[in-house]
C-alpha positions in Angstrom: -14.3 8.8 11.5 -13.5 10.5 14.8 -10.4 9.6 16.7 -12.5 8.0 19.5 -14.3 5.9 17.0 -11.0 4.9 15.4 -9.7 3.8 18.7 -12.8 1.8 19.4 -12.5 0.1 16.0 -8.9 -0.9 16.6 -9.5 -2.3 20.1 -12.5 -4.2 18.9 -10.5 -5.7 16.1 -7.8 -6.8 18.6 -10.5 -8.2 20.8 -11.5 -10.3 17.8 -7.9 -11.6 17.6 -8.0 -12.6 21.3 -11.3 -14.5 20.8 -9.8 -16.3 17.8 -6.7 -17.3 19.9 -4.4 -15.2 17.7 -1.5 -13.0 18.8 -0.1 -9.8 17.4 3.6 -9.3 17.9 4.1 -5.5 17.7 7.7 -4.3 17.1 9.4 -1.0 16.4 12.0 0.0 13.8 13.7 3.4 13.9 15.7 4.6 10.9 18.7 7.0 10.3 20.5 6.9 13.6 23.9 8.6 13.5 24.4 10.5 16.7 23.0 11.1 20.2 20.3 13.7 20.5 17.4 14.7 22.7 15.1 12.9 20.3 17.1 9.7 20.7 17.0 10.1 24.4 13.2 10.3 24.2 13.1 7.1 22.1 15.3 5.3 24.7 13.0 6.5 27.5 10.0 5.3 25.6 11.6 1.9 25.1 12.4 1.6 28.8 8.9 2.7 29.9 7.2 0.0 27.9 10.0 -2.6 28.0 9.9 -2.8 24.2 13.2 -3.2 22.2 13.7 -0.9 19.2 15.6 -2.0 16.1 17.8 1.0 15.5 18.8 1.2 11.9 22.1 3.1 11.8 23.9 4.5 8.8 27.4 2.9 9.0 29.6 5.6 7.3 27.7 8.4 9.0 27.4 7.0 12.5 29.5 8.6 15.2 31.5 7.1 18.0 29.4 9.2 20.4 26.3 7.1 19.3 28.1 3.9 20.3 28.8 5.4 23.7 25.2 6.6 24.2 23.9 3.1 23.3 25.9 1.6 26.1 23.4 3.1 28.4 20.4 2.3 26.2 20.2 -1.5 26.1 16.8 -1.6 24.4 18.0 0.4 21.4 19.5 -2.4 19.2 21.6 -1.2 16.3 21.5 -2.8 12.9 22.8 -1.8 9.4 20.9 0.9 7.5 22.5 0.9 4.0 26.1 2.2 3.9 26.1 5.9 3.0 22.4 6.5 2.6 23.1 7.8 -0.9 20.8 7.7 -3.9 22.3 5.9 -6.9 19.1 5.9 -9.0 19.1 8.1 -12.1 16.7 11.1 -12.4 13.1 10.1 -12.8 13.5 6.9 -10.8 12.6 6.4 -7.1 15.5 6.9 -4.8 17.5 3.8 -4.1 21.0 3.0 -2.7 20.8 -0.7 -3.7 19.2 -0.9 -7.1 21.1 -2.5 -10.0 22.7 0.8 -10.9 26.2 -0.5 -10.2 27.8 -4.0 -10.5 26.4 -6.4 -7.9 29.9 -7.3 -6.7 30.6 -3.6 -6.0 27.4 -3.3 -4.1 28.1 -6.4 -2.0 31.6 -5.2 -1.2 30.2 -1.8 -0.1 27.6 -3.5 2.2 30.4 -5.6 3.7 32.5 -2.5 4.4 29.5 -1.0 6.1 29.0 -4.1 8.2 32.6 -3.9 9.3 32.3 -0.3 10.2 29.3 -1.0 12.4 31.2 -3.9 14.1 34.0 -1.5 14.9 31.5 1.0 16.5 29.1 -1.3 18.3 30.6 -4.8 18.4 27.9 -7.3 17.6 24.8 -5.9 16.0 21.4 -7.4 15.1 22.0 -9.1 11.7 19.2 -7.3 9.9 19.8 -5.2 6.8 17.5 -2.1 6.4 17.9 -0.5 2.9 17.4 3.3 2.7 14.0 4.3 1.3 13.0 0.6 1.9 14.2 -0.3 -1.5 16.6 -3.0 -2.6 16.8 -5.0 -5.8 16.0 -8.7 -5.3 19.4 -9.7 -6.8 21.1 -7.6 -4.2 18.9 -9.0 -1.4 19.9 -12.5 -2.5 23.5 -11.6 -1.6 22.7 -10.7 2.0 22.9 -14.1 3.6 26.5 -14.7 2.5 27.3 -11.2 3.9 26.1 -12.3 7.3 22.5 -11.1 7.4 19.7 -13.3 8.7 17.0 -10.6 8.2 15.9 -8.0 5.8 13.4 -5.2 6.7 11.7 -3.0 4.2 8.1 -1.7 4.1 4.8 -3.4 3.6 4.3 -5.4 0.4 8.0 -5.6 -0.4 8.9 -9.2 -1.4 12.0 -11.2 -2.2 12.9 -12.3 -5.7 13.1 -15.9 -7.0 16.7 -16.1 -5.7 15.5 -15.6 -2.2 17.4 -13.9 0.6 17.3 -13.6 4.4 14.1 -13.7 6.4 11.9 -10.8 5.4 10.4 -8.8 8.3 8.8 -5.6 6.9 7.4 -2.7 8.8 3.7 -2.0 8.3 2.8 1.5 9.4 4.7 4.7 8.8 3.9 7.3 11.4 5.2 10.3 9.3 3.5 12.1 6.4 6.6 12.6 4.1 4.7 14.4 1.4 3.1 17.2 3.4 6.0 18.6 5.4 7.5 15.6 7.2 5.0 15.8 10.0 3.2 13.3 12.1 0.1 11.7 10.5 -3.3 12.3 12.1 -4.1 9.8 14.8 -7.5 8.8 13.3 -5.8 8.1 9.9 -3.1 5.9 11.5 -5.7 4.0 13.6 -7.9 3.4 10.6 -5.0 2.1 8.5 -3.8 -0.2 11.2 -7.2 -1.6 11.8 -7.7 -2.3 8.1 -4.4 -4.1 7.9 -5.2 -6.2 11.0 -8.7 -7.1 9.6 -7.1 -8.4 6.4 -4.4 -10.2 8.4 -6.8 -11.9 10.7 -8.8 -13.1 7.8 -5.7 -14.7 6.2 -4.5 -18.2 7.1 -1.1 -16.8 8.3 -1.0 -14.2 11.1 2.3 -15.0 12.7 4.2 -12.2 10.9 5.0 -9.4 13.4 3.5 -6.0 12.9 6.1 -3.2 12.6 5.8 0.5 13.3 8.3 2.6 11.3 9.8 5.4 13.2 12.3 8.2 12.4 13.2 9.8 15.7 14.9 12.8 14.1 11.7 13.8 12.5 9.2 13.1 15.2 7.0 16.0 16.2 4.5 16.1 19.1 1.9 14.3 17.0 4.1 11.3 16.5 5.3 11.1 20.0 1.8 11.4 21.4 0.4 8.7 19.1 3.2 6.3 19.9 2.9 6.8 23.6 -0.9 6.5 23.6 -0.8 3.4 21.3 1.7 1.5 23.5 -0.2 2.5 26.6 -3.5 1.2 25.3 -2.1 -2.0 23.8 0.1 -2.9 26.8 -1.5 -5.9 28.5 -4.0 -6.5 25.8 -4.7 -10.3 25.5 -3.9 -10.3 21.8 -0.8 -8.1 21.8 2.8 -8.9 22.7 5.6 -6.3 22.5 8.4 -8.0 20.5 12.1 -7.3 19.7 14.0 -8.2 16.6 15.8 -11.2 18.2 12.4 -12.9 18.4 12.0 -13.2 14.6 15.4 -13.3 13.0 
Protein backbone atom coordinates (compact mmCIF):
# COMPACT_ATOMS: atom_id res chain seq x y z
CA UNK A 1 0.00 0.00 0.00
CA UNK A 2 1.32 3.43 -0.90
CA UNK A 3 1.53 6.14 1.73
CA UNK A 4 -1.24 8.15 0.03
CA UNK A 5 -3.50 5.08 0.03
CA UNK A 6 -2.70 4.47 3.69
CA UNK A 7 -3.67 8.03 4.60
CA UNK A 8 -6.90 7.67 2.66
CA UNK A 9 -7.73 4.45 4.49
CA UNK A 10 -7.11 6.00 7.92
CA UNK A 11 -9.19 9.07 7.20
CA UNK A 12 -11.98 6.95 5.75
CA UNK A 13 -12.01 4.85 8.91
CA UNK A 14 -12.22 7.95 11.07
CA UNK A 15 -15.06 9.21 8.90
CA UNK A 16 -16.79 5.95 9.77
CA UNK A 17 -16.31 6.74 13.44
CA UNK A 18 -17.90 10.14 12.93
CA UNK A 19 -20.91 8.67 11.11
CA UNK A 20 -21.36 6.16 13.92
CA UNK A 21 -21.26 8.95 16.52
CA UNK A 22 -18.05 7.61 18.07
CA UNK A 23 -15.09 9.68 19.26
CA UNK A 24 -11.42 8.80 19.35
CA UNK A 25 -9.44 10.40 22.18
CA UNK A 26 -5.84 10.59 20.94
CA UNK A 27 -3.09 11.06 23.51
CA UNK A 28 0.71 11.07 23.69
CA UNK A 29 3.12 9.36 26.08
CA UNK A 30 6.84 10.06 25.89
CA UNK A 31 9.31 7.86 27.79
CA UNK A 32 12.77 8.17 29.36
CA UNK A 33 12.88 11.88 30.16
CA UNK A 34 15.86 12.79 32.35
CA UNK A 35 17.30 16.12 31.17
CA UNK A 36 16.63 19.08 28.89
CA UNK A 37 17.70 18.73 25.26
CA UNK A 38 16.98 20.07 21.81
CA UNK A 39 14.76 17.04 21.24
CA UNK A 40 12.75 17.82 24.38
CA UNK A 41 12.40 21.41 23.20
CA UNK A 42 11.01 20.10 19.92
CA UNK A 43 8.51 17.94 21.79
CA UNK A 44 7.41 20.93 23.87
CA UNK A 45 6.97 23.03 20.73
CA UNK A 46 4.89 20.30 19.11
CA UNK A 47 2.66 20.07 22.19
CA UNK A 48 2.13 23.83 22.14
CA UNK A 49 1.45 23.96 18.41
CA UNK A 50 -1.36 21.40 18.65
CA UNK A 51 -2.45 22.17 22.22
CA UNK A 52 -2.00 18.52 23.13
CA UNK A 53 -0.61 17.54 26.55
CA UNK A 54 2.14 14.91 26.71
CA UNK A 55 2.50 12.42 29.55
CA UNK A 56 6.25 12.69 30.13
CA UNK A 57 7.49 9.48 31.77
CA UNK A 58 10.56 10.50 33.76
CA UNK A 59 13.07 8.12 35.38
CA UNK A 60 13.15 9.25 39.03
CA UNK A 61 16.71 8.40 40.03
CA UNK A 62 18.19 9.67 36.75
CA UNK A 63 16.13 12.82 36.32
CA UNK A 64 18.08 16.07 36.75
CA UNK A 65 17.05 19.26 38.47
CA UNK A 66 17.58 21.02 35.15
CA UNK A 67 14.66 19.01 33.74
CA UNK A 68 12.39 20.34 36.48
CA UNK A 69 13.45 23.91 35.65
CA UNK A 70 12.83 23.32 31.94
CA UNK A 71 9.36 21.95 32.56
CA UNK A 72 8.39 25.11 34.41
CA UNK A 73 8.24 26.72 30.97
CA UNK A 74 6.61 23.73 29.27
CA UNK A 75 3.19 23.37 30.92
CA UNK A 76 1.96 20.78 28.41
CA UNK A 77 4.73 18.32 29.28
CA UNK A 78 3.29 16.56 32.32
CA UNK A 79 5.75 14.40 34.28
CA UNK A 80 4.90 11.01 35.71
CA UNK A 81 6.95 8.13 37.11
CA UNK A 82 8.86 5.87 34.72
CA UNK A 83 10.13 3.03 36.88
CA UNK A 84 12.82 3.93 39.40
CA UNK A 85 16.29 3.34 37.94
CA UNK A 86 15.27 1.84 34.57
CA UNK A 87 17.33 -1.24 35.45
CA UNK A 88 16.75 -4.73 34.19
CA UNK A 89 16.35 -7.32 36.97
CA UNK A 90 15.33 -10.23 34.75
CA UNK A 91 17.82 -13.10 34.40
CA UNK A 92 19.53 -13.85 31.09
CA UNK A 93 17.13 -15.36 28.58
CA UNK A 94 14.08 -13.48 29.86
CA UNK A 95 12.67 -10.23 28.48
CA UNK A 96 13.92 -7.12 30.23
CA UNK A 97 11.90 -6.03 33.24
CA UNK A 98 12.46 -3.76 36.22
CA UNK A 99 9.29 -4.97 37.95
CA UNK A 100 8.99 -8.68 37.47
CA UNK A 101 8.93 -10.94 40.52
CA UNK A 102 12.71 -11.25 40.59
CA UNK A 103 12.86 -9.58 44.01
CA UNK A 104 10.53 -9.60 47.05
CA UNK A 105 7.36 -7.63 46.35
CA UNK A 106 7.85 -5.57 49.52
CA UNK A 107 11.29 -4.47 48.32
CA UNK A 108 9.92 -3.53 44.90
CA UNK A 109 7.09 -1.52 46.45
CA UNK A 110 9.53 0.33 48.70
CA UNK A 111 11.72 1.16 45.71
CA UNK A 112 8.73 2.49 43.76
CA UNK A 113 7.77 4.63 46.75
CA UNK A 114 11.29 6.05 46.91
CA UNK A 115 11.08 6.92 43.23
CA UNK A 116 7.76 8.65 43.75
CA UNK A 117 9.24 10.72 46.55
CA UNK A 118 12.21 11.67 44.38
CA UNK A 119 9.88 12.90 41.61
CA UNK A 120 7.88 14.90 44.16
CA UNK A 121 11.09 16.59 45.31
CA UNK A 122 11.91 17.50 41.72
CA UNK A 123 8.55 18.44 40.24
CA UNK A 124 6.08 18.77 43.09
CA UNK A 125 2.78 17.16 42.13
CA UNK A 126 3.01 14.80 39.16
CA UNK A 127 0.42 12.86 37.19
CA UNK A 128 -0.30 9.74 39.32
CA UNK A 129 0.37 7.31 36.47
CA UNK A 130 3.05 4.64 36.70
CA UNK A 131 4.89 3.69 33.49
CA UNK A 132 7.11 0.60 33.87
CA UNK A 133 10.25 0.43 31.72
CA UNK A 134 9.89 -1.86 28.71
CA UNK A 135 6.11 -1.73 29.36
CA UNK A 136 6.40 -4.73 31.67
CA UNK A 137 5.22 -5.20 35.23
CA UNK A 138 4.11 -8.34 37.04
CA UNK A 139 0.40 -8.27 37.92
CA UNK A 140 1.24 -8.78 41.61
CA UNK A 141 3.36 -5.62 41.53
CA UNK A 142 0.70 -3.71 39.60
CA UNK A 143 -1.79 -4.61 42.32
CA UNK A 144 0.39 -2.71 44.83
CA UNK A 145 0.32 0.56 42.90
CA UNK A 146 -2.96 2.04 44.24
CA UNK A 147 -1.72 1.97 47.83
CA UNK A 148 1.44 3.71 46.65
CA UNK A 149 -0.63 6.61 45.32
CA UNK A 150 -1.09 5.72 41.64
CA UNK A 151 -4.48 5.98 39.95
CA UNK A 152 -3.21 4.91 36.52
CA UNK A 153 -0.88 2.39 34.91
CA UNK A 154 0.29 2.71 31.33
CA UNK A 155 1.98 -0.10 29.41
CA UNK A 156 1.57 -1.14 25.77
CA UNK A 157 -1.23 -2.67 23.77
CA UNK A 158 -2.63 -5.99 25.07
CA UNK A 159 -1.13 -5.68 28.56
CA UNK A 160 -3.78 -6.55 31.16
CA UNK A 161 -4.03 -6.54 34.92
CA UNK A 162 -4.10 -9.70 37.00
CA UNK A 163 -6.92 -10.99 39.17
CA UNK A 164 -5.82 -8.75 42.04
CA UNK A 165 -6.50 -5.69 39.90
CA UNK A 166 -4.65 -2.41 40.13
CA UNK A 167 -5.04 1.21 39.00
CA UNK A 168 -6.85 2.18 35.84
CA UNK A 169 -5.01 0.74 32.86
CA UNK A 170 -4.43 3.15 29.97
CA UNK A 171 -2.08 1.52 27.48
CA UNK A 172 -0.40 3.06 24.48
CA UNK A 173 -1.30 1.54 21.13
CA UNK A 174 1.20 2.58 18.47
CA UNK A 175 5.00 2.69 18.82
CA UNK A 176 6.57 5.02 16.27
CA UNK A 177 10.08 3.55 16.50
CA UNK A 178 11.51 0.38 14.95
CA UNK A 179 13.64 -0.89 17.83
CA UNK A 180 14.88 -3.99 16.04
CA UNK A 181 16.37 -2.35 12.96
CA UNK A 182 18.49 0.48 14.29
CA UNK A 183 16.13 2.43 16.58
CA UNK A 184 14.81 4.39 13.61
CA UNK A 185 11.44 5.82 12.73
CA UNK A 186 9.00 3.35 11.22
CA UNK A 187 7.77 3.89 7.69
CA UNK A 188 4.70 6.10 7.54
CA UNK A 189 2.63 3.69 5.46
CA UNK A 190 3.28 0.87 7.96
CA UNK A 191 2.25 3.04 10.91
CA UNK A 192 -0.89 4.22 9.15
CA UNK A 193 -1.91 0.69 8.17
CA UNK A 194 -1.38 -0.54 11.72
CA UNK A 195 -3.33 2.35 13.22
CA UNK A 196 -6.18 1.84 10.77
CA UNK A 197 -6.36 -1.86 11.55
CA UNK A 198 -6.52 -1.15 15.28
CA UNK A 199 -9.27 1.41 14.79
CA UNK A 200 -11.30 -0.91 12.56
CA UNK A 201 -11.20 -3.57 15.27
CA UNK A 202 -12.06 -1.06 17.97
CA UNK A 203 -14.99 0.45 16.08
CA UNK A 204 -16.43 -3.03 15.64
CA UNK A 205 -16.23 -3.70 19.39
CA UNK A 206 -18.90 -2.68 21.84
CA UNK A 207 -16.49 -0.48 23.83
CA UNK A 208 -14.65 2.34 22.04
CA UNK A 209 -14.12 4.78 24.89
CA UNK A 210 -10.53 3.73 25.64
CA UNK A 211 -8.15 6.47 24.48
CA UNK A 212 -5.68 5.72 21.68
CA UNK A 213 -2.10 6.36 22.74
CA UNK A 214 0.98 7.10 20.65
CA UNK A 215 4.23 5.94 22.26
CA UNK A 216 7.10 8.40 21.83
CA UNK A 217 10.77 8.46 22.87
CA UNK A 218 11.98 11.97 22.07
CA UNK A 219 15.65 11.05 22.63
CA UNK A 220 15.45 8.58 19.73
CA UNK A 221 13.29 10.50 17.28
CA UNK A 222 14.72 10.93 13.82
CA UNK A 223 13.27 12.99 11.01
CA UNK A 224 10.94 10.14 10.02
CA UNK A 225 9.30 10.13 13.46
CA UNK A 226 9.00 13.90 13.76
CA UNK A 227 7.55 14.19 10.26
CA UNK A 228 4.99 11.46 10.90
CA UNK A 229 3.90 12.92 14.21
CA UNK A 230 3.55 16.43 12.78
CA UNK A 231 1.62 15.30 9.71
CA UNK A 232 -0.65 13.00 11.73
CA UNK A 233 -1.60 15.69 14.23
CA UNK A 234 -2.09 18.21 11.44
CA UNK A 235 -4.43 15.92 9.50
CA UNK A 236 -6.40 14.79 12.55
CA UNK A 237 -6.78 18.21 14.16
CA UNK A 238 -10.38 19.27 13.78
CA UNK A 239 -11.63 15.91 12.50
CA UNK A 240 -15.16 15.32 13.74
CA UNK A 241 -14.23 11.96 15.29
CA UNK A 242 -10.95 12.97 16.96
CA UNK A 243 -10.19 14.82 20.18
CA UNK A 244 -6.69 15.49 21.44
CA UNK A 245 -6.63 14.35 25.06
CA UNK A 246 -4.35 14.68 28.06
CA UNK A 247 -3.77 12.20 30.88
CA UNK A 248 -5.92 14.11 33.35
CA UNK A 249 -8.98 13.25 31.26
CA UNK A 250 -8.71 9.51 31.88
CA UNK A 251 -7.02 8.95 35.27
